[in-house]
N, C-alpha and C positions, 0 to 999 in steps of 0.2 A: 691349485695356485690361483686360477682365475677367480675362484669364489672369494679369496681373500681380498683381491683388488675390488671385486664387486661390492663386498660389504663395506670396504673403506669408501667407495664411491657413494653408497647410500648414506653413510654417516656425513660425508662432506656436503652432500646435497641438503640434508636435513638442517645443517647449521648455516645454509645459504652460501657455501663456498662452491659455486657451480663450476668455476674454472678447474679447480682441483678435482672435483667429482668427475668431470669429463675426462681428465687424464687417467683416473683410476679405471673408469669404465673402458677406456681405450686399451689400457693394459690388459684387461680381462678379455676383450674381443681379440686382441692380437694372439693371446694364448689359445683362445677357443673361438674361432670365427663363426661358429654355429650357436653361440650363446645369445639366444633370442631376447632374453630379459635384459641383458646388458645393453643391447641396441636400444631397447625401449627406454631404459633409465637414462641413457646418454641423450636420447631424444628429448626427454623431459627436461634435462639440464640445459640443453640448447634452447628449448622453448622459454625457459626462465630468463635467459639473457637475450631473448628475442632474435635468435639466429634461426629463423623458422625454416629456411631451406635445408640447413643441416639437420634440423629436427625431423623434418618430413623424410629426408633420406634415411635416417635411422629407423623411423617407424616403418618405412617400406621394407628395410632389411629384416626387421623383426617379424613382420607379417609374411614375408617370403618364407620364413622358417616355420611359422605357425599361423595359419589363416583364420583361426577361431579365437583370437584374442580381442575381446570386446573393448577392454581398456585402451589397447593400442589403437584400435579404430577410432575411439572417441578422442584420444589425444591427437591423432592425425587430423581428424575433422576440425578440431579446435585450431590447430596450427595452420591448416589450409584456409580457414576463415580469416585468421590473422594475416595471412598472406594474400587475402582478397581472392582466393580461389573458391568462390561460393559454390559452384556446381560440384567441384570435387568434395567439398565438405558435406553437401547434401547426399552424395553417393555413399560416403562413409556412414552417415547417419542411417541411411536405408539398409546398409549392410549390417549395422548393429541391430536394428529392429528385426531383421530377418533371423538373427541369432537369438535375440531376446526382446520380445515385443513389449516387455514391461521395464525396459531400461530407461528409467525416468529422465536421466541426464540428457539422453538423446533428444527427447521431446523439448526440453528446455533450450538446448542448443539450437534446434530447428526453429523454435519460436524466436530466438535471437536473430537468426538469419532473416526470418520473415519481417521482423521489425526493421532491419536494415534495408530491406527491399520495399518497405512501407506496405506490406501485405498484412495489415493489422488484423483482419478477421481470421486469417490462417494462423497467425501468432496466438490469438486468443484460443483457437481450437486446440493448439498444441499444449498450451498451459492448462486447459481444461482436462485434457487427457492425462497430463502429469498429475493434476490435482486428484483425479479419480484413482490413480495408482496409489498416491499418498493416502487417500481415504481408505482404500482397501487394506493398507498397512497400518491404519490407525495412527498415522503420523500427522498430528495436528499442526506442528510447526511447518511441515512441508505444504500442507493444505493452505495455511495462512499465507505462505510465501506466494503460492500460485494465485490466490485471490488478489493479493496486493499487486502482483504483476499484471493481472488482467485489468484491474482498475486503472493502472498507470497507462497501459496500452490504449484503453478506451479514451483516455485524455489525449494521448498522442494522436489518435485518429481524428478527434474533434479539432485539435489544433491544425493538423495537416489539411483539413477541409475548410479552414478559415473560421471555425466556430469559436465560441467562448468556452474555455476549459473551466473545470471546477475551481481551480486556483484563482483564475481571474474573477469568476463569479463570487467566490468567497471574499475576495478583496473588497468587492462592492458591498457585500453584507457587512463586513467589518466597518466600513465607512458609514453605513446607515446606522449601525449601533452607536458609533462615536458621535453621530449627529442627533441621536435621540429618536431616530425614526424606527421605533421598535416594531410597530405593526408591519411595516414593509419587510424589515429584516427577518421577523418571525415567519412571515409567509414565504420568504425566499428560502429559509432553512427547511421548511416543510416540503417545498417543491423539490429541493435538492435531495432530500432524504427519500422522496418517492422514487427518484431516479436511481439513487445509490444508497441503500439502507446501511452500508458499511462506512459511510463517510464520517470519520472521527471528528474532523474539523467542523463539520456542520452541526454535529451534536454539541461540540464545545460552544459554538456561537449561540446555539439555541439555549443551552444551559446558562450562558452569560446573560442573555436577555431575561431569563427567568429570575436570575439573581437580582438584576436591576429592578425588577418588578416585585420583588419580595416573595416570589413563589419558590421557596427553597427546596421543597420536596421534589417538585418537577425538575428543578435545576440538578439536584443530586442524581435523579434517574438518568438524565441526559449526559451528565459528566461521567457517570460510571460506564455508560456505553462508550463514550469517547475514550476513556481509559482503556477499556477492553480492546477497542479497534486500533488504538495507537500501539498497544503492546503487541498485537498480532502483526503489525507492520515493522516491528523491531524498534519503534520509537519509545524507548523506555523512559527517557527524561520527561517527554510529554505525558506519558501515562501516569507517572508518579506525580506530576503537577496536578493532574485532574483529581487524583486521590487526595492530595493535600487540600485542595479547594473543598472537596466533600467533607473532610474533617473540620475545616473552618465553618462550613455551613451547619454541621452537626452541633458545634459549639453555640452558634447563633440560636439554634432551636432550644437551647437551655433557658433562654430569656422568654419572657411572655410575648405573645403575639402583639399585644398593644405596644410594648416597648420597642419591639423590632420594627413595627410600622412607623412609630414616631421617628425612629432614626433613619429610615429609608424613604418615607413617603411624606409629602406635604399636603395630602388630601385625605379625607375620610372615606372609607369604603363601607359598603353594606355587606352583609354576610352571604347573600345569595341573589340570583337574578330576580328582578321585580316585574319583568314583562317579557313578551315573546322575543323581542329583539335581543334583549340581554341574554335570555336563555339560549338563543340560537348561537350567539358568539361564544358563550360559555361551553356549549357542546362542541364547537369547532376546536377550541384550544384545550378543553378538558381541565381548566383550572380557573377559578374565579378571580384570583389575584392577577393572573396574566390578562384576563379579559378586561378588567378594570384598568390595569396599567396601560394597555394598548389604547384604550379610549382616552385616558388622561394625556397620553403622548400626542394624540391627534388634536386634543383641545389646545395644547401648547403651540402646535405647528399650524393650526387652522382656527384661530380665535373667532368668536362671533357667530358660529353656526348653531343650529338647533341641536338639542340633546339627541334626538333620533338620528340626525345626520351623522354624528360621530359614531354611533353604534353601527349604522348601515355602512359607513365608510370602512370601519374595521372589518366587518363581515365580508365586504367586497374584496378587500386586499388579501384576506386570508383565503378566500375561495377562488380568487383570480387564477385562471388557467394560463400558466406561463409557457406551456408547450407550443 
């Protein structure tokens, strides 16, 4: 008889009717006070309606009947955290890892606690451990999740210390692109990608600069990386946007280089570096269209300087150590 109420309770919980689910689980418990799973399920239902004290009491009852229930420990740890009992939550996490050192959800919950305590380095370590477990399981989605979380925590750490986060820095890059300061923006993107080679937004902005300078192949390379990393972060709309831009660039490649240059540039370019300075800048950006575009941008923003000055200025801004 108790199993019938138990199954009805599970059904009610699945459709979100937690009040009725609680009634069914209560009926099951009254018939069989040693029904450990009914206590657990009722605790889950109480947690869903944020009655955490009652949920914790039910988890306690379930664990008193069976002390080796990892899922119940985890649910109680989550409820304790929601009730601001951080130490109790940590103790349950430790109990879980004693039973199963590869229980990945425990590491993720512990990381969440560390973030709340602003113990950012410890949070990163817990996500790294979780990522290694996912890697052993060949779970790419899980690995990507942990990488994204680590990157986010690193930004939280910078912000907590009063530093400039990637988001704030990228806003500056966007402004420079809008102002036509392509050399500075390009250098900024390179610097940011040296710090974080998974920054999708930095790849997008660098690809945007390449488009404006007519370097479509380089743009497609960066935009495809942006698409890949956006997708790994679960940002599907942004990923698909990058792919659409790549398709548009592929269509542009159907036209002749002369026609494309006439529609995007108001100056004539040479086909290759003509001296040591030009070659040095070309080697830095690995694309001749970009090199020339950066110099032309400097000519617009700093008129009246010598030709060598523009090339030296572009080289300086690309090489400038921002650390």
